[in-house]
PDB file of the backbone (N, CA, C, O) and the ligand in Angstrom, with CONECT records:
HET     ZN  A 101       1
ATOM      1  N   MET A   1      80.544-298.616 100.098  1.00  0.00           N
ATOM      2  CA  MET A   1      80.494-298.143  98.696  1.00  0.00           C
ATOM      3  C   MET A   1      79.224-297.347  98.444  1.00  0.00           C
ATOM      4  O   MET A   1      78.131-297.739  98.852  1.00  0.00           O
ATOM      5  N   LYS A   2      79.389-296.249  97.780  1.00  0.00           N
ATOM      6  CA  LYS A   2      78.231-295.419  97.454  1.00  0.00           C
ATOM      7  C   LYS A   2      77.602-295.876  96.144  1.00  0.00           C
ATOM      8  O   LYS A   2      78.300-296.198  95.182  1.00  0.00           O
ATOM      9  N   ASP A   3      76.318-295.898  96.125  1.00  0.00           N
ATOM     10  CA  ASP A   3      75.623-296.190  94.883  1.00  0.00           C
ATOM     11  C   ASP A   3      75.757-294.972  93.961  1.00  0.00           C
ATOM     12  O   ASP A   3      75.305-293.884  94.317  1.00  0.00           O
ATOM     13  N   PRO A   4      76.368-295.138  92.787  1.00  0.00           N
ATOM     14  CA  PRO A   4      76.608-293.964  91.929  1.00  0.00           C
ATOM     15  C   PRO A   4      75.313-293.287  91.465  1.00  0.00           C
ATOM     16  O   PRO A   4      75.339-292.117  91.083  1.00  0.00           O
ATOM     17  N   GLN A   5      74.208-293.987  91.491  1.00  0.00           N
ATOM     18  CA  GLN A   5      72.950-293.409  91.013  1.00  0.00           C
ATOM     19  C   GLN A   5      72.223-292.605  92.094  1.00  0.00           C
ATOM     20  O   GLN A   5      71.303-291.845  91.792  1.00  0.00           O
ATOM     21  N   SER A   6      72.635-292.772  93.339  1.00  0.00           N
ATOM     22  CA  SER A   6      71.865-292.116  94.383  1.00  0.00           C
ATOM     23  C   SER A   6      72.575-290.903  94.957  1.00  0.00           C
ATOM     24  O   SER A   6      72.157-290.360  95.980  1.00  0.00           O
ATOM     25  N   GLY A   7      73.646-290.478  94.303  1.00  0.00           N
ATOM     26  CA  GLY A   7      74.382-289.325  94.797  1.00  0.00           C
ATOM     27  C   GLY A   7      73.597-288.044  94.638  1.00  0.00           C
ATOM     28  O   GLY A   7      72.481-288.035  94.119  1.00  0.00           O
ATOM     29  N   GLN A   8      74.191-286.980  95.088  1.00  0.00           N
ATOM     30  CA  GLN A   8      73.501-285.700  95.100  1.00  0.00           C
ATOM     31  C   GLN A   8      73.716-284.938  93.793  1.00  0.00           C
ATOM     32  O   GLN A   8      73.065-283.927  93.529  1.00  0.00           O
ATOM     33  N   TYR A   9      74.639-285.443  92.989  1.00  0.00           N
ATOM     34  CA  TYR A   9      74.984-284.722  91.773  1.00  0.00           C
ATOM     35  C   TYR A   9      74.691-285.564  90.545  1.00  0.00           C
ATOM     36  O   TYR A   9      74.752-286.793  90.586  1.00  0.00           O
ATOM     37  N   GLN A  10      74.377-284.895  89.471  1.00  0.00           N
ATOM     38  CA  GLN A  10      74.212-285.622  88.226  1.00  0.00           C
ATOM     39  C   GLN A  10      74.899-284.866  87.096  1.00  0.00           C
ATOM     40  O   GLN A  10      75.105-283.654  87.151  1.00  0.00           O
ATOM     41  N   VAL A  11      75.244-285.641  86.069  1.00  0.00           N
ATOM     42  CA  VAL A  11      75.923-285.063  84.920  1.00  0.00           C
ATOM     43  C   VAL A  11      74.942-285.026  83.767  1.00  0.00           C
ATOM     44  O   VAL A  11      74.294-286.027  83.461  1.00  0.00           O
ATOM     45  N   HIS A  12      74.832-283.878  83.129  1.00  0.00           N
ATOM     46  CA  HIS A  12      74.064-283.929  81.894  1.00  0.00           C
ATOM     47  C   HIS A  12      74.646-283.071  80.803  1.00  0.00           C
ATOM     48  O   HIS A  12      75.516-282.229  81.024  1.00  0.00           O
ATOM     49  N   ASN A  13      74.135-283.314  79.629  1.00  0.00           N
ATOM     50  CA  ASN A  13      74.707-282.730  78.435  1.00  0.00           C
ATOM     51  C   ASN A  13      73.967-281.443  78.073  1.00  0.00           C
ATOM     52  O   ASN A  13      72.814-281.459  77.641  1.00  0.00           O
ATOM     53  N   LEU A  14      74.670-280.338  78.264  1.00  0.00           N
ATOM     54  CA  LEU A  14      74.086-279.026  78.019  1.00  0.00           C
ATOM     55  C   LEU A  14      73.730-278.840  76.542  1.00  0.00           C
ATOM     56  O   LEU A  14      72.756-278.164  76.210  1.00  0.00           O
ATOM     57  N   THR A  15      74.527-279.444  75.664  1.00  0.00           N
ATOM     58  CA  THR A  15      74.226-279.368  74.225  1.00  0.00           C
ATOM     59  C   THR A  15      72.857-279.970  73.947  1.00  0.00           C
ATOM     60  O   THR A  15      72.033-279.400  73.231  1.00  0.00           O
ATOM     61  N   GLU A  16      72.641-281.145  74.539  1.00  0.00           N
ATOM     62  CA  GLU A  16      71.368-281.837  74.307  1.00  0.00           C
ATOM     63  C   GLU A  16      70.191-281.022  74.864  1.00  0.00           C
ATOM     64  O   GLU A  16      69.152-280.882  74.218  1.00  0.00           O
ATOM     65  N   ASP A  17      70.381-280.494  76.066  1.00  0.00           N
ATOM     66  CA  ASP A  17      69.309-279.685  76.670  1.00  0.00           C
ATOM     67  C   ASP A  17      68.980-278.479  75.791  1.00  0.00           C
ATOM     68  O   ASP A  17      67.813-278.129  75.613  1.00  0.00           O
ATOM     69  N   THR A  18      70.020-277.850  75.244  1.00  0.00           N
ATOM     70  CA  THR A  18      69.799-276.632  74.468  1.00  0.00           C
ATOM     71  C   THR A  18      69.150-276.951  73.119  1.00  0.00           C
ATOM     72  O   THR A  18      68.296-276.202  72.645  1.00  0.00           O
ATOM     73  N   VAL A  19      69.558-278.058  72.508  1.00  0.00           N
ATOM     74  CA  VAL A  19      68.908-278.499  71.264  1.00  0.00           C
ATOM     75  C   VAL A  19      67.426-278.728  71.541  1.00  0.00           C
ATOM     76  O   VAL A  19      66.556-278.275  70.796  1.00  0.00           O
ATOM     77  N   GLU A  20      67.167-279.438  72.626  1.00  0.00           N
ATOM     78  CA  GLU A  20      65.800-279.758  73.017  1.00  0.00           C
ATOM     79  C   GLU A  20      64.963-278.500  73.166  1.00  0.00           C
ATOM     80  O   GLU A  20      63.805-278.444  72.753  1.00  0.00           O
ATOM     81  N   GLU A  21      65.583-277.492  73.769  1.00  0.00           N
ATOM     82  CA  GLU A  21      64.893-276.259  74.077  1.00  0.00           C
ATOM     83  C   GLU A  21      64.381-275.543  72.836  1.00  0.00           C
ATOM     84  O   GLU A  21      63.303-274.949  72.861  1.00  0.00           O
ATOM     85  N   ARG A  22      65.155-275.596  71.744  1.00  0.00           N
ATOM     86  CA  ARG A  22      64.755-274.773  70.612  1.00  0.00           C
ATOM     87  C   ARG A  22      64.363-275.540  69.355  1.00  0.00           C
ATOM     88  O   ARG A  22      63.923-274.950  68.369  1.00  0.00           O
ATOM     89  N   LEU A  23      64.526-276.854  69.397  1.00  0.00           N
ATOM     90  CA  LEU A  23      64.298-277.689  68.221  1.00  0.00           C
ATOM     91  C   LEU A  23      62.928-277.474  67.573  1.00  0.00           C
ATOM     92  O   LEU A  23      62.831-277.155  66.388  1.00  0.00           O
ATOM     93  N   LEU A  24      61.893-277.651  68.357  1.00  0.00           N
ATOM     94  CA  LEU A  24      60.532-277.605  67.820  1.00  0.00           C
ATOM     95  C   LEU A  24      60.195-276.210  67.279  1.00  0.00           C
ATOM     96  O   LEU A  24      59.559-276.061  66.236  1.00  0.00           O
ATOM     97  N   ARG A  25      60.645-275.197  68.027  1.00  0.00           N
ATOM     98  CA  ARG A  25      60.395-273.820  67.610  1.00  0.00           C
ATOM     99  C   ARG A  25      61.019-273.560  66.232  1.00  0.00           C
ATOM    100  O   ARG A  25      60.382-272.985  65.350  1.00  0.00           O
ATOM    101  N   ASP A  26      62.263-273.988  66.064  1.00  0.00           N
ATOM    102  CA  ASP A  26      62.951-273.776  64.790  1.00  0.00           C
ATOM    103  C   ASP A  26      62.276-274.550  63.665  1.00  0.00           C
ATOM    104  O   ASP A  26      62.171-274.058  62.542  1.00  0.00           O
ATOM    105  N   MET A  27      61.817-275.765  63.968  1.00  0.00           N
ATOM    106  CA  MET A  27      61.163-276.571  62.944  1.00  0.00           C
ATOM    107  C   MET A  27      59.838-275.944  62.524  1.00  0.00           C
ATOM    108  O   MET A  27      59.508-275.918  61.338  1.00  0.00           O
ATOM    109  N   GLU A  28      59.088-275.445  63.485  1.00  0.00           N
ATOM    110  CA  GLU A  28      57.806-274.810  63.167  1.00  0.00           C
ATOM    111  C   GLU A  28      58.033-273.555  62.332  1.00  0.00           C
ATOM    112  O   GLU A  28      57.275-273.273  61.404  1.00  0.00           O
ATOM    113  N   LYS A  29      59.070-272.809  62.663  1.00  0.00           N
ATOM    114  CA  LYS A  29      59.373-271.589  61.924  1.00  0.00           C
ATOM    115  C   LYS A  29      59.712-271.890  60.467  1.00  0.00           C
ATOM    116  O   LYS A  29      59.448-271.085  59.574  1.00  0.00           O
ATOM    117  N   SER A  30      60.300-273.057  60.245  1.00  0.00           N
ATOM    118  CA  SER A  30      60.709-273.384  58.878  1.00  0.00           C
ATOM    119  C   SER A  30      59.573-274.075  58.121  1.00  0.00           C
ATOM    120  O   SER A  30      59.754-274.540  56.996  1.00  0.00           O
ATOM    121  N   ASP A  31      58.419-274.133  58.747  1.00  0.00           N
ATOM    122  CA  ASP A  31      57.222-274.620  58.069  1.00  0.00           C
ATOM    123  C   ASP A  31      57.393-276.038  57.517  1.00  0.00           C
ATOM    124  O   ASP A  31      57.103-276.312  56.353  1.00  0.00           O
ATOM    125  N   MET A  32      57.862-276.908  58.371  1.00  0.00           N
ATOM    126  CA  MET A  32      58.039-278.302  57.950  1.00  0.00           C
ATOM    127  C   MET A  32      57.218-279.228  58.837  1.00  0.00           C
ATOM    128  O   MET A  32      56.647-278.806  59.842  1.00  0.00           O
ATOM    129  N   CYS A  33      57.171-280.494  58.447  1.00  0.00           N
ATOM    130  CA  CYS A  33      56.471-281.503  59.235  1.00  0.00           C
ATOM    131  C   CYS A  33      57.124-281.629  60.618  1.00  0.00           C
ATOM    132  O   CYS A  33      58.349-281.670  60.730  1.00  0.00           O
ATOM    133  N   THR A  34      56.295-281.691  61.669  1.00  0.00           N
ATOM    134  CA  THR A  34      56.849-281.851  63.015  1.00  0.00           C
ATOM    135  C   THR A  34      56.326-283.130  63.667  1.00  0.00           C
ATOM    136  O   THR A  34      56.057-283.158  64.868  1.00  0.00           O
ATOM    137  N   CYS A  35      56.186-284.185  62.869  1.00  0.00           N
ATOM    138  CA  CYS A  35      55.787-285.473  63.437  1.00  0.00           C
ATOM    139  C   CYS A  35      56.954-286.032  64.264  1.00  0.00           C
ATOM    140  O   CYS A  35      58.081-285.549  64.147  1.00  0.00           O
ATOM    141  N   ASP A  36      56.693-287.030  65.086  1.00  0.00           N
ATOM    142  CA  ASP A  36      57.709-287.579  65.980  1.00  0.00           C
ATOM    143  C   ASP A  36      58.966-287.995  65.232  1.00  0.00           C
ATOM    144  O   ASP A  36      60.082-287.777  65.703  1.00  0.00           O
ATOM    145  N   ARG A  37      58.777-288.594  64.065  1.00  0.00           N
ATOM    146  CA  ARG A  37      59.926-289.094  63.312  1.00  0.00           C
ATOM    147  C   ARG A  37      60.808-287.948  62.796  1.00  0.00           C
ATOM    148  O   ARG A  37      62.034-288.012  62.876  1.00  0.00           O
ATOM    149  N   CYS A  38      60.167-286.909  62.270  1.00  0.00           N
ATOM    150  CA  CYS A  38      60.943-285.786  61.742  1.00  0.00           C
ATOM    151  C   CYS A  38      61.671-285.046  62.871  1.00  0.00           C
ATOM    152  O   CYS A  38      62.831-284.663  62.717  1.00  0.00           O
ATOM    153  N   VAL A  39      60.994-284.849  63.997  1.00  0.00           N
ATOM    154  CA  VAL A  39      61.635-284.194  65.140  1.00  0.00           C
ATOM    155  C   VAL A  39      62.839-285.020  65.605  1.00  0.00           C
ATOM    156  O   VAL A  39      63.905-284.472  65.884  1.00  0.00           O
ATOM    157  N   ALA A  40      62.658-286.336  65.683  1.00  0.00           N
ATOM    158  CA  ALA A  40      63.746-287.202  66.131  1.00  0.00           C
ATOM    159  C   ALA A  40      64.909-287.177  65.141  1.00  0.00           C
ATOM    160  O   ALA A  40      66.071-287.197  65.549  1.00  0.00           O
ATOM    161  N   ASP A  41      64.605-287.132  63.845  1.00  0.00           N
ATOM    162  CA  ASP A  41      65.670-287.104  62.835  1.00  0.00           C
ATOM    163  C   ASP A  41      66.486-285.812  62.898  1.00  0.00           C
ATOM    164  O   ASP A  41      67.712-285.844  62.790  1.00  0.00           O
ATOM    165  N   VAL A  42      65.807-284.675  63.073  1.00  0.00           N
ATOM    166  CA  VAL A  42      66.537-283.403  63.160  1.00  0.00           C
ATOM    167  C   VAL A  42      67.374-283.378  64.450  1.00  0.00           C
ATOM    168  O   VAL A  42      68.516-282.917  64.447  1.00  0.00           O
ATOM    169  N   ARG A  43      66.798-283.876  65.546  1.00  0.00           N
ATOM    170  CA  ARG A  43      67.512-283.911  66.819  1.00  0.00           C
ATOM    171  C   ARG A  43      68.774-284.765  66.695  1.00  0.00           C
ATOM    172  O   ARG A  43      69.849-284.366  67.140  1.00  0.00           O
ATOM    173  N   ALA A  44      68.631-285.945  66.085  1.00  0.00           N
ATOM    174  CA  ALA A  44      69.775-286.851  65.931  1.00  0.00           C
ATOM    175  C   ALA A  44      70.845-286.221  65.041  1.00  0.00           C
ATOM    176  O   ALA A  44      72.037-286.317  65.331  1.00  0.00           O
ATOM    177  N   TYR A  45      70.415-285.580  63.966  1.00  0.00           N
ATOM    178  CA  TYR A  45      71.375-284.937  63.063  1.00  0.00           C
ATOM    179  C   TYR A  45      72.177-283.867  63.808  1.00  0.00           C
ATOM    180  O   TYR A  45      73.407-283.838  63.746  1.00  0.00           O
ATOM    181  N   ALA A  46      71.461-282.992  64.509  1.00  0.00           N
ATOM    182  CA  ALA A  46      72.129-281.897  65.213  1.00  0.00           C
ATOM    183  C   ALA A  46      73.108-282.437  66.256  1.00  0.00           C
ATOM    184  O   ALA A  46      74.244-281.970  66.346  1.00  0.00           O
ATOM    185  N   LEU A  47      72.667-283.417  67.038  1.00  0.00           N
ATOM    186  CA  LEU A  47      73.523-283.930  68.112  1.00  0.00           C
ATOM    187  C   LEU A  47      74.737-284.665  67.563  1.00  0.00           C
ATOM    188  O   LEU A  47      75.790-284.682  68.201  1.00  0.00           O
ATOM    189  N   ASN A  48      74.605-285.271  66.389  1.00  0.00           N
ATOM    190  CA  ASN A  48      75.753-285.946  65.768  1.00  0.00           C
ATOM    191  C   ASN A  48      76.798-284.964  65.270  1.00  0.00           C
ATOM    192  O   ASN A  48      77.949-285.338  65.044  1.00  0.00           O
ATOM    193  N   HIS A  49      76.403-283.709  65.097  1.00  0.00           N
ATOM    194  CA  HIS A  49      77.328-282.727  64.549  1.00  0.00           C
ATOM    195  C   HIS A  49      77.816-281.722  65.577  1.00  0.00           C
ATOM    196  O   HIS A  49      78.460-280.733  65.227  1.00  0.00           O
ATOM    197  N   LEU A  50      77.513-281.971  66.844  1.00  0.00           N
ATOM    198  CA  LEU A  50      77.911-281.028  67.889  1.00  0.00           C
ATOM    199  C   LEU A  50      78.669-281.754  68.991  1.00  0.00           C
ATOM    200  O   LEU A  50      78.354-282.898  69.319  1.00  0.00           O
ATOM    201  N   PRO A  51      79.662-281.091  69.559  1.00  0.00           N
ATOM    202  CA  PRO A  51      80.358-281.712  70.693  1.00  0.00           C
ATOM    203  C   PRO A  51      79.481-281.663  71.937  1.00  0.00           C
ATOM    204  O   PRO A  51      78.799-280.663  72.163  1.00  0.00           O
ATOM    205  N   PRO A  52      79.482-282.710  72.745  1.00  0.00           N
ATOM    206  CA  PRO A  52      78.725-282.655  74.000  1.00  0.00           C
ATOM    207  C   PRO A  52      79.385-281.695  74.982  1.00  0.00           C
ATOM    208  O   PRO A  52      80.599-281.496  74.938  1.00  0.00           O
ATOM    209  N   GLN A  53      78.600-281.109  75.855  1.00  0.00           N
ATOM    210  CA  GLN A  53      79.120-280.213  76.902  1.00  0.00           C
ATOM    211  C   GLN A  53      78.555-280.700  78.214  1.00  0.00           C
ATOM    212  O   GLN A  53      77.441-280.338  78.591  1.00  0.00           O
ATOM    213  N   TYR A  54      79.310-281.509  78.901  1.00  0.00           N
ATOM    214  CA  TYR A  54      78.769-282.064  80.135  1.00  0.00           C
ATOM    215  C   TYR A  54      78.923-281.101  81.292  1.00  0.00           C
ATOM    216  O   TYR A  54      79.977-280.494  81.482  1.00  0.00           O
ATOM    217  N   VAL A  55      77.867-280.972  82.056  1.00  0.00           N
ATOM    218  CA  VAL A  55      77.916-280.144  83.262  1.00  0.00           C
ATOM    219  C   VAL A  55      77.404-280.962  84.445  1.00  0.00           C
ATOM    220  O   VAL A  55      76.619-281.897  84.292  1.00  0.00           O
ATOM    221  N   VAL A  56      77.868-280.581  85.605  1.00  0.00           N
ATOM    222  CA  VAL A  56      77.428-281.247  86.824  1.00  0.00           C
ATOM    223  C   VAL A  56      76.390-280.376  87.488  1.00  0.00           C
ATOM    224  O   VAL A  56      76.589-279.172  87.653  1.00  0.00           O
ATOM    225  N   SER A  57      75.293-280.976  87.865  1.00  0.00           N
ATOM    226  CA  SER A  57      74.295-280.202  88.583  1.00  0.00           C
ATOM    227  C   SER A  57      73.866-280.959  89.824  1.00  0.00           C
ATOM    228  O   SER A  57      74.077-282.165  89.954  1.00  0.00           O
ATOM    229  N   GLN A  58      73.267-280.224  90.715  1.00  0.00           N
ATOM    230  CA  GLN A  58      72.788-280.818  91.945  1.00  0.00           C
ATOM    231  C   GLN A  58      71.369-281.293  91.744  1.00  0.00           C
ATOM    232  O   GLN A  58      70.517-280.543  91.266  1.00  0.00           O
ATOM    233  N   ILE A  59      71.113-282.520  92.101  1.00  0.00           N
ATOM    234  CA  ILE A  59      69.770-283.065  91.934  1.00  0.00           C
ATOM    235  C   ILE A  59      68.779-282.241  92.728  1.00  0.00           C
ATOM    236  O   ILE A  59      69.026-281.901  93.884  1.00  0.00           O
ATOM    237  N   GLY A  60      67.665-281.924  92.109  1.00  0.00           N
ATOM    238  CA  GLY A  60      66.636-281.154  92.800  1.00  0.00           C
ATOM    239  C   GLY A  60      66.760-279.662  92.572  1.00  0.00           C
ATOM    240  O   GLY A  60      65.871-278.900  92.950  1.00  0.00           O
ATOM    241  N   ASN A  61      67.849-279.238  91.961  1.00  0.00           N
ATOM    242  CA  ASN A  61      68.004-277.824  91.688  1.00  0.00           C
ATOM    243  C   ASN A  61      67.672-277.566  90.222  1.00  0.00           C
ATOM    244  O   ASN A  61      68.506-277.766  89.338  1.00  0.00           O
ATOM    245  N   ALA A  62      66.453-277.124  89.981  1.00  0.00           N
ATOM    246  CA  ALA A  62      65.958-277.011  88.610  1.00  0.00           C
ATOM    247  C   ALA A  62      66.619-275.876  87.842  1.00  0.00           C
ATOM    248  O   ALA A  62      66.539-275.836  86.614  1.00  0.00           O
ATOM    249  N   PHE A  63      67.261-274.965  88.534  1.00  0.00           N
ATOM    250  CA  PHE A  63      67.727-273.775  87.829  1.00  0.00           C
ATOM    251  C   PHE A  63      69.215-273.753  87.530  1.00  0.00           C
ATOM    252  O   PHE A  63      69.775-272.703  87.216  1.00  0.00           O
ATOM    253  N   VAL A  64      69.854-274.910  87.627  1.00  0.00           N
ATOM    254  CA  VAL A  64      71.262-274.956  87.236  1.00  0.00           C
ATOM    255  C   VAL A  64      71.403-274.647  85.761  1.00  0.00           C
ATOM    256  O   VAL A  64      72.483-274.290  85.291  1.00  0.00           O
ATOM    257  N   LEU A  65      70.298-274.787  85.027  1.00  0.00           N
ATOM    258  CA  LEU A  65      70.366-274.574  83.591  1.00  0.00           C
ATOM    259  C   LEU A  65      70.599-273.115  83.220  1.00  0.00           C
ATOM    260  O   LEU A  65      70.752-272.786  82.044  1.00  0.00           O
ATOM    261  N   ALA A  66      70.625-272.244  84.221  1.00  0.00           N
ATOM    262  CA  ALA A  66      71.029-270.881  83.965  1.00  0.00           C
ATOM    263  C   ALA A  66      72.417-270.870  83.319  1.00  0.00           C
ATOM    264  O   ALA A  66      72.781-269.917  82.629  1.00  0.00           O
ATOM    265  N   ARG A  67      73.180-271.928  83.547  1.00  0.00           N
ATOM    266  CA  ARG A  67      74.463-272.051  82.837  1.00  0.00           C
ATOM    267  C   ARG A  67      74.161-272.315  81.381  1.00  0.00           C
ATOM    268  O   ARG A  67      73.333-273.165  81.055  1.00  0.00           O
ATOM    269  N   SER A  68      74.827-271.594  80.512  1.00  0.00           N
ATOM    270  CA  SER A  68      74.507-271.799  79.107  1.00  0.00           C
ATOM    271  C   SER A  68      75.762-271.917  78.267  1.00  0.00           C
ATOM    272  O   SER A  68      76.878-271.707  78.740  1.00  0.00           O
ATOM    273  N   LEU A  69      75.549-272.257  77.014  1.00  0.00           N
ATOM    274  CA  LEU A  69      76.643-272.451  76.084  1.00  0.00           C
ATOM    275  C   LEU A  69      77.307-271.111  75.759  1.00  0.00           C
ATOM    276  O   LEU A  69      76.696-270.053  75.912  1.00  0.00           O
ATOM    277  N   SER A  70      78.549-271.167  75.314  1.00  0.00           N
ATOM    278  CA  SER A  70      79.224-269.955  74.855  1.00  0.00           C
ATOM    279  C   SER A  70      78.540-269.466  73.581  1.00  0.00           C
ATOM    280  O   SER A  70      77.797-270.207  72.938  1.00  0.00           O
ATOM    281  N   ALA A  71      78.799-268.223  73.230  1.00  0.00           N
ATOM    282  CA  ALA A  71      78.179-267.652  72.030  1.00  0.00           C
ATOM    283  C   ALA A  71      78.538-268.482  70.804  1.00  0.00           C
ATOM    284  O   ALA A  71      77.691-268.725  69.945  1.00  0.00           O
ATOM    285  N   GLN A  72      79.787-268.914  70.724  1.00  0.00           N
ATOM    286  CA  GLN A  72      80.232-269.714  69.578  1.00  0.00           C
ATOM    287  C   GLN A  72      79.524-271.070  69.549  1.00  0.00           C
ATOM    288  O   GLN A  72      79.037-271.501  68.504  1.00  0.00           O
ATOM    289  N   ALA A  73      79.474-271.731  70.696  1.00  0.00           N
ATOM    290  CA  ALA A  73      78.812-273.036  70.757  1.00  0.00           C
ATOM    291  C   ALA A  73      77.343-272.900  70.410  1.00  0.00           C
ATOM    292  O   ALA A  73      76.753-273.782  69.786  1.00  0.00           O
ATOM    293  N   ASN A  74      76.765-271.794  70.820  1.00  0.00           N
ATOM    294  CA  ASN A  74      75.355-271.568  70.527  1.00  0.00           C
ATOM    295  C   ASN A  74      75.130-271.332  69.033  1.00  0.00           C
ATOM    296  O   ASN A  74      74.151-271.815  68.463  1.00  0.00           O
ATOM    297  N   ALA A  75      76.036-270.590  68.406  1.00  0.00           N
ATOM    298  CA  ALA A  75      75.932-270.348  66.964  1.00  0.00           C
ATOM    299  C   ALA A  75      76.076-271.669  66.201  1.00  0.00           C
ATOM    300  O   ALA A  75      75.348-271.920  65.241  1.00  0.00           O
ATOM    301  N   ASP A  76      77.019-272.508  66.635  1.00  0.00           N
ATOM    302  CA  ASP A  76      77.204-273.820  65.998  1.00  0.00           C
ATOM    303  C   ASP A  76      75.953-274.667  66.135  1.00  0.00           C
ATOM    304  O   ASP A  76      75.555-275.379  65.214  1.00  0.00           O
ATOM    305  N   LEU A  77      75.346-274.572  67.302  1.00  0.00           N
ATOM    306  CA  LEU A  77      74.143-275.360  67.583  1.00  0.00           C
ATOM    307  C   LEU A  77      72.983-274.933  66.683  1.00  0.00           C
ATOM    308  O   LEU A  77      72.271-275.773  66.132  1.00  0.00           O
ATOM    309  N   VAL A  78      72.804-273.624  66.544  1.00  0.00           N
ATOM    310  CA  VAL A  78      71.728-273.125  65.681  1.00  0.00           C
ATOM    311  C   VAL A  78      71.978-273.582  64.243  1.00  0.00           C
ATOM    312  O   VAL A  78      71.049-273.990  63.545  1.00  0.00           O
ATOM    313  N   ALA A  79      73.230-273.510  63.809  1.00  0.00           N
ATOM    314  CA  ALA A  79      73.568-273.910  62.441  1.00  0.00           C
ATOM    315  C   ALA A  79      73.326-275.406  62.229  1.00  0.00           C
ATOM    316  O   ALA A  79      72.832-275.812  61.176  1.00  0.00           O
ATOM    317  N   ALA A  80      73.673-276.228  63.227  1.00  0.00           N
ATOM    318  CA  ALA A  80      73.485-277.678  63.098  1.00  0.00           C
ATOM    319  C   ALA A  80      72.002-278.030  63.027  1.00  0.00           C
ATOM    320  O   ALA A  80      71.604-278.911  62.265  1.00  0.00           O
ATOM    321  N   ILE A  81      71.194-277.343  63.816  1.00  0.00           N
ATOM    322  CA  ILE A  81      69.746-277.593  63.757  1.00  0.00           C
ATOM    323  C   ILE A  81      69.216-277.204  62.375  1.00  0.00           C
ATOM    324  O   ILE A  81      68.416-277.928  61.783  1.00  0.00           O
ATOM    325  N   LEU A  82      69.668-276.058  61.869  1.00  0.00           N
ATOM    326  CA  LEU A  82      69.182-275.613  60.560  1.00  0.00           C
ATOM    327  C   LEU A  82      69.598-276.579  59.455  1.00  0.00           C
ATOM    328  O   LEU A  82      68.809-276.861  58.553  1.00  0.00           O
ATOM    329  N   ASP A  83      70.830-277.088  59.515  1.00  0.00           N
ATOM    330  CA  ASP A  83      71.273-278.089  58.529  1.00  0.00           C
ATOM    331  C   ASP A  83      70.375-279.319  58.588  1.00  0.00           C
ATOM    332  O   ASP A  83      69.959-279.849  57.558  1.00  0.00           O
ATOM    333  N   GLY A  84      70.086-279.761  59.797  1.00  0.00           N
ATOM    334  CA  GLY A  84      69.225-280.922  59.986  1.00  0.00           C
ATOM    335  C   GLY A  84      67.830-280.676  59.429  1.00  0.00           C
ATOM    336  O   GLY A  84      67.226-281.558  58.819  1.00  0.00           O
ATOM    337  N   ILE A  85      67.330-279.470  59.647  1.00  0.00           N
ATOM    338  CA  ILE A  85      65.999-279.110  59.150  1.00  0.00           C
ATOM    339  C   ILE A  85      65.962-279.171  57.628  1.00  0.00           C
ATOM    340  O   ILE A  85      65.040-279.746  57.048  1.00  0.00           O
ATOM    341  N   VAL A  86      66.962-278.579  56.983  1.00  0.00           N
ATOM    342  CA  VAL A  86      67.016-278.578  55.512  1.00  0.00           C
ATOM    343  C   VAL A  86      67.026-280.014  54.985  1.00  0.00           C
ATOM    344  O   VAL A  86      66.308-280.355  54.045  1.00  0.00           O
ATOM    345  N   LEU A  87      67.855-280.840  55.614  1.00  0.00           N
ATOM    346  CA  LEU A  87      68.016-282.225  55.173  1.00  0.00           C
ATOM    347  C   LEU A  87      66.738-283.046  55.339  1.00  0.00           C
ATOM    348  O   LEU A  87      66.312-283.751  54.424  1.00  0.00           O
ATOM    349  N   VAL A  88      66.136-282.941  56.526  1.00  0.00           N
ATOM    350  CA  VAL A  88      64.943-283.749  56.815  1.00  0.00           C
ATOM    351  C   VAL A  88      63.736-283.230  56.027  1.00  0.00           C
ATOM    352  O   VAL A  88      62.872-284.005  55.618  1.00  0.00           O
ATOM    353  N   LYS A  89      63.690-281.928  55.823  1.00  0.00           N
ATOM    354  CA  LYS A  89      62.589-281.331  55.065  1.00  0.00           C
ATOM    355  C   LYS A  89      62.640-281.847  53.619  1.00  0.00           C
ATOM    356  O   LYS A  89      61.611-282.153  53.016  1.00  0.00           O
ATOM    357  N   ARG A  90      63.840-281.932  53.094  1.00  0.00           N
ATOM    358  CA  ARG A  90      64.014-282.372  51.713  1.00  0.00           C
ATOM    359  C   ARG A  90      63.779-283.883  51.587  1.00  0.00           C
ATOM    360  O   ARG A  90      63.349-284.380  50.546  1.00  0.00           O
ATOM    361  N   ASN A  91      64.073-284.589  52.668  1.00  0.00           N
ATOM    362  CA  ASN A  91      64.055-286.047  52.608  1.00  0.00           C
ATOM    363  C   ASN A  91      63.382-286.680  53.816  1.00  0.00           C
ATOM    364  O   ASN A  91      64.027-287.418  54.560  1.00  0.00           O
ATOM    365  N   PRO A  92      62.101-286.408  54.025  1.00  0.00           N
ATOM    366  CA  PRO A  92      61.441-286.917  55.230  1.00  0.00           C
ATOM    367  C   PRO A  92      61.347-288.444  55.231  1.00  0.00           C
ATOM    368  O   PRO A  92      61.160-289.059  54.181  1.00  0.00           O
ATOM    369  N   ARG A  93      61.476-289.050  56.413  1.00  0.00           N
ATOM    370  CA  ARG A  93      61.451-290.505  56.501  1.00  0.00           C
ATOM    371  C   ARG A  93      60.235-291.028  57.254  1.00  0.00           C
ATOM    372  O   ARG A  93      60.215-292.177  57.694  1.00  0.00           O
ATOM    373  N   HIS A  94      59.220-290.177  57.399  1.00  0.00           N
ATOM    374  CA  HIS A  94      57.991-290.600  58.088  1.00  0.00           C
ATOM    375  C   HIS A  94      57.127-291.421  57.150  1.00  0.00           C
ATOM    376  O   HIS A  94      56.050-291.872  57.538  1.00  0.00           O
TER     377      HIS A  94
HETATM  378 ZN    ZN A 101      57.250-286.003  59.522  1.00  0.00          ZN2+
END
């Protein structure tokens, strides 16, 4: 039996990676608090409103992320982050 954790491939969520990539930049642009709690709240909001996109990558290959979301998925992602920003900015929980 193969240990499922030691294989050569891993699955990760491209939606989550892409949110991560631009979250802080978008928050800073909107001139809001970027404390750990606010960042986590916007991240959670966005991820709750977006479908996951799982991709398989090879462990050790850092550049599989060249694969990216479709234009539509990317537009949805930007919109979800912005909704989260508006909400958390208006109602911070820090
Ligand atoms: Zn804050």
